[in-house]
Residue, then its C-alpha position, 0 to 999 in steps of 0.5 A: m618165568t617172568i620177563e621185566a622190561g626194566q631188567l632188559l634195559d639194564q642188561a642191554r646197558a651192561r652189555s654195551g656199556l652205553r646209556d642212550f636209547g634215543d627217542e623214548a617212544f619205544l618204552l611203552p610198546l616194549r612194556r606192553l609186549v613184555e606184559s603180553i608175553n608174561a600173560e599169554s605166552q607159554l614159552s618153550q625151553v628154547g623160548r625162555v632163553a631166546v625171547p629175552e635175548m631177542l629183546i635185549a639184542s634190539l635194545v643193544n642195537r638201539l644203544e649202538i645206533e645212538d652212539c654211532y650217531a653221536r660219534h658221526p653226526e654227519i649221518e643225519d645229513e643222509q637223505i632217503v630219496a623215493p624208496l620203493f616199498g614191497i607190500g602185499l599179503p604175506r606169502t604172495g611172492s614178495t620174498a622172491l621179488g626181493y631176492m631178484l631185485s637185490l641182484d641189481p647192484a644199483t639197488r640197495v636192500l636191507r641185507e639179513w646180516e646187517s639187519g640183525r646188527p646195523c652198526p659197524q663192528p670193529g674190523a667191519s668193512g662191508s666186505e666178506a671179512d665183516p664179522r657181522i656176516a659170520a655171526a649172522q650165518a651162525a645164528a641162521d644155522a642155529f635157527e634152521a636147526l630149530v625150524p628145518q622146514l624153513r629150508n623148503m618154504l623160503p629163499r634164504g641166505v644171510e647175504g640176501p635181503q631181509e624184510c624191514y620189519t626188523l627195523l620196526q622191531l627196534s621200536f617194539s612196534t610190529s605184529a611180526l613179533e607174533a611169529f616167535m611168541h603168542v601175544p594176541g593182546y599186544v598184537q591187537w594193541v599195536i595194530g589198533d587204530g589208536f596206536d601211532m606208528r610214526p615214531a617207529y617209522r622215523y626210527h626206521r628211517r634213522v637206521l636206513k640213514l646209518l646203513q646208507w652212510q656205511s655203504g651204497p647204493r642209494r636207491w632203496f628197495l624195502r619190503a614187509p607185509v606189515h607195512l599194510f597195517a600202517i601205510d599212512a604212518l609210512d607215508s608220513v615219514y616217506p612221502d615220496a615212497q613208491f609201492v610194488m604190491t604183490h597179489r595172490d588169492p588170500a585162500k592160498a596165501l593165508p593158510s601158507l602164512c599160518s603154516l610158516m608161522h606155526q613152524i616157527r612158533c612151535a619152536f618158541v612157545d608151547n601154546p601155538q594155538p593153531q586154530a585161534f591163531g589162524r582165525a586171528q590172522a584172517q581177521q588181521w590181514a583183512l584189516a591190513l589190506q583194507r587200510a592199504l586199499d583205502f590209502r591207495a584210493r586216496v593217493g591214486e594209482a600212480r604210486f603203485f605197481d601190481v605184481s601177480h604171484r602166478r605171473q611172477t612164478a610162471d615168468p619172473l623176468e616178465q614181471i621184473r621188466k615191466l616193473y623196471d619200465w614203470l620205475g624208469w630203471r635201467m635193466d642191462e644184460a648182466f642183471d638179466a643173466r643174474l635173474r635167469a641164473w637165480q630163477n634156475a637155482n630157485p624153482q618154485g616148491a610145492h607147499k601143502v597146507d591143510p587150512a582146516f588145521f588153522g580153522l580156515d576154509a576157502s569159502g570163508l576166506a573168499q567171503r572175508y576178502a570179497f572186498y579185495a576181489d571186488t576192487g579188481i586190482a589182483q585180476r588186472a595184475e593177473q591179466a596185464g599184458l595178456p592178449r585179448a580173446d579177440e586177438l587169440c582168435a585173429 
C-alpha cells in the first residue's frame, strides 16, 4: 500500500467541500511524513486504514478552520495572553497535572473532544449536546478496544484535557506522530536543527483563537512534552508564555514512555522495533531536554515553575497550591474539594516495565542524562519546602 500526499489533499477537499488549507507551510512536512510512512512503516491491517484517515482528518480540520475564519473574521481579534505551558519529559506526571488544573473553571484547557474537531459543527453549542463529544467518545472507545492497556497507564476521558501536540499535528510538524507509525527518517528531520517550527506554532495559536472565540475562559493551560524540542519557536509565537516543568528520573520516565508508545505502535504497525525505538527515544529526549535547559538558562528562571513527580504523586494538592501561589491564581475551597475528589478517584497505579526490552538500562540512561542531573533543577524541585536536617533535629 502506498499513500500519496496529493490524494490525501483531494480526499479532504471532497469530504469537506472546501478548498482553502491556509498557510501552505504544512505541505512539505506532509510530504516528508508520507514519504517516511511509505519507506519505513510496515502498516498493520488496522494501520492501513487508520493512518490515512488520521492524515485526512487533519486536512479536513484545516479546511474547516480556514472556512470558519473566512466566515467570522472577528476570530483574528482574539488574544492569547500569557498561556501556561506544561513541559518536561514524557511520563513525568504532566497528564495528572493537566487533569487537576482542568478542574478549575477559571482555566481553559484543550479538551480531547474539541482537539479532534476544533470547529463547531451544526447544532454544536459547547454543551453536553455538542455532537463532537459523542463522536469523540465513539473514537476513544474504538481506540481503547485496540489498545486496552491504556486504561491502566493514563487518566482518560474525552471531556478531559488533551496534549496540544494535536494542534501541531494539523501542520504535520510533530514527532508525536511516531506513536502511531514507524517513521524515524521523518522524526529526525522534524526535530532537526534546520526545521522551522514557527509556522506550526503560528497555526497552533490560530486554532487557540478559534477555540477561545467559541468558549471561555481565557486563561490557558496547555501541555505537551514535544514542546521541549522547539521551545524557542514556541517562545517566538508566545513571548509571554510561562512554563511549569515536571521532573522525574529519566531512568524511570523513558522505559515507561517506550512501553506506552509500544502498546500503541503495535496496533498500527507490524514493525514496532522496540529496541531500536527505545534507543532512539533516549537520544531524542536528551536532545529535547538540552534545548529546553539551554532556553531556560538564556531567559532566566522567572518564567519556570518546577514540579517533582514524586512529590506530586505523594501530595498533589501541595504542588498545586505552590503553583497557584507562584502564578498569583486564586485557589478556592470548591477547587480544593474537586482536587481531593479527583485524587481519591485516580490513585497512582503500578506500571512494571523491563527497560532491556527497549534496549535501555539504568546506568546508560544515567550517563546519557547526567547533564540534566548536574543542573540540580529536579533535585531542588524534589526538596522544595522540605525541612532541613537541622530543623528535623531541633
